[in-house]
VOPAGU-2260 file (C-alpha; in pm, 1 decimal, decimal comma):
REM VOPAGU-2260
SITE   aa  ch    i         X         Y         Z
SITE  MET   A    0       0,0       0,0       0,0
SITE  ASN   A    1     119,6     344,2     -81,1
SITE  GLU   A    2      28,6     677,4      73,8
SITE  GLU   A    3    -251,3     746,6    -174,4
SITE  SER   A    4    -425,8     414,9    -114,3
SITE  LEU   A    5    -403,3     466,3     262,1
SITE  LYS   A    6    -565,4     808,4     222,3
SITE  GLN   A    7    -846,0     650,3      20,4
SITE  VAL   A    8    -906,0     386,8     287,5
SITE  ALA   A    9    -910,0     655,3     558,4
SITE  ALA   A   10   -1159,1     859,2     354,2
SITE  ILE   A   11   -1392,2     561,1     318,2
SITE  ILE   A   12   -1379,0     486,2     689,6
SITE  THR   A   13   -1441,0     850,0     775,4
SITE  SER   A   14   -1735,5     877,0     537,0
SITE  LYS   A   15   -1909,0     580,0     699,1
SITE  ARG   A   16   -1896,5     746,5    1042,2
SITE  VAL   A   17   -2083,6    1057,3     929,2
SITE  ASN   A   18   -2429,1    1109,8    1080,2
SITE  LEU   A   19   -2619,1    1368,4     879,3
SITE  THR   A   20   -2975,1    1418,8     773,7
SITE  LEU   A   21   -3046,5    1407,7     403,5
SITE  ASP   A   22   -3116,9    1781,9     400,1
SITE  GLU   A   23   -2790,0    1861,9     579,3
SITE  ALA   A   24   -2597,6    1643,6     336,4
SITE  ARG   A   25   -2762,0    1812,6      37,7
SITE  GLU   A   26   -2674,1    2158,2     168,8
SITE  LEU   A   27   -2313,1    2055,2     231,0
SITE  ALA   A   28   -2293,7    1895,9    -114,0
SITE  ASN   A   29   -2423,3    2216,6    -275,6
SITE  ARG   A   30   -2156,5    2414,3     -93,4
SITE  GLY   A   31   -1904,9    2151,6    -204,1
SITE  LEU   A   32   -2000,1    2216,6    -566,1
SITE  LYS   A   33   -1936,5    2588,8    -514,1
SITE  PHE   A   34   -1601,3    2492,0    -362,6
SITE  LYS   A   35   -1525,2    2292,3    -678,3
SITE  GLN   A   36   -1614,3    2586,3    -902,9
SITE  GLU   A   37   -1382,7    2813,5    -704,2
SITE  ARG   A   38   -1089,2    2575,9    -660,7
SITE  GLY   A   39   -1121,1    2328,1    -946,2
SITE  ARG   A   40   -1153,7    2021,8    -722,6
SITE  LEU   A   41   -1399,7    1865,6    -484,0
SITE  PRO   A   42   -1348,0    1898,6    -108,0
SITE  LEU   A   43   -1139,0    1621,5      47,0
SITE  LEU   A   44   -1235,9    1401,4     342,7
SITE  THR   A   45    -871,5    1406,8     446,4
SITE  ALA   A   46    -840,6    1785,9     438,6
SITE  SER   A   47    -692,3    1966,5     735,8
SITE  ASP   A   48    -951,8    2245,4     697,7
SITE  PRO   A   49   -1260,2    2145,4     903,0
SITE  TRP   A   50   -1505,8    2322,1     670,3
SITE  GLU   A   51   -1365,4    2148,4     361,3
SITE  LYS   A   52   -1384,5    1817,4     543,4
SITE  CYS   A   53   -1746,0    1885,4     643,4
SITE  MET   A   54   -1844,4    1956,1     282,4
SITE  ALA   A   55   -1669,3    1637,0     173,1
SITE  GLU   A   56   -1860,0    1439,8     437,6
SITE  GLY   A   57   -2187,7    1570,4     295,9
SITE  ILE   A   58   -2088,8    1461,8     -53,6
SITE  ALA   A   59   -1974,2    1119,0      68,7
SITE  PHE   A   60   -2299,5    1073,2     261,4
SITE  LEU   A   61   -2506,9    1142,9     -49,3
SITE  GLN   A   62   -2291,1     912,4    -261,4
SITE  ARG   A   63   -2331,3     631,4      -8,6
SITE  LYS   A   64   -2707,2     692,3      21,4
SITE  THR   A   65   -2747,0     686,9    -357,6
SITE  ALA   A   66   -2552,3     360,7    -381,5
SITE  GLU   A   67   -2761,1     202,2    -104,5
SITE  ASP   A   68   -3084,7     311,3    -269,4
SITE  ALA   A   69   -2971,0     171,1    -604,9
SITE  ALA   A   70   -2873,7    -160,5    -443,0
SITE  ASN   A   71   -3210,0    -189,5    -266,7
SITE  GLY   A   72   -3393,2    -122,7    -590,5
């Protein structure tokens, strides 16, 4: 394992610990999209900036929720 793969594993673990409502996650994801427009990248779960990390958690929550909904049909 290299540093990048360890960061990805840490991001996955962190995203599974997030407890948000769907509305909170949507708001954070919308702010994350604004972040992407301003900086050219999505917020990172491994960021040292707490606000960037929070936006990334919202995006990860929605991604996980979408995947679960698709799997449950």
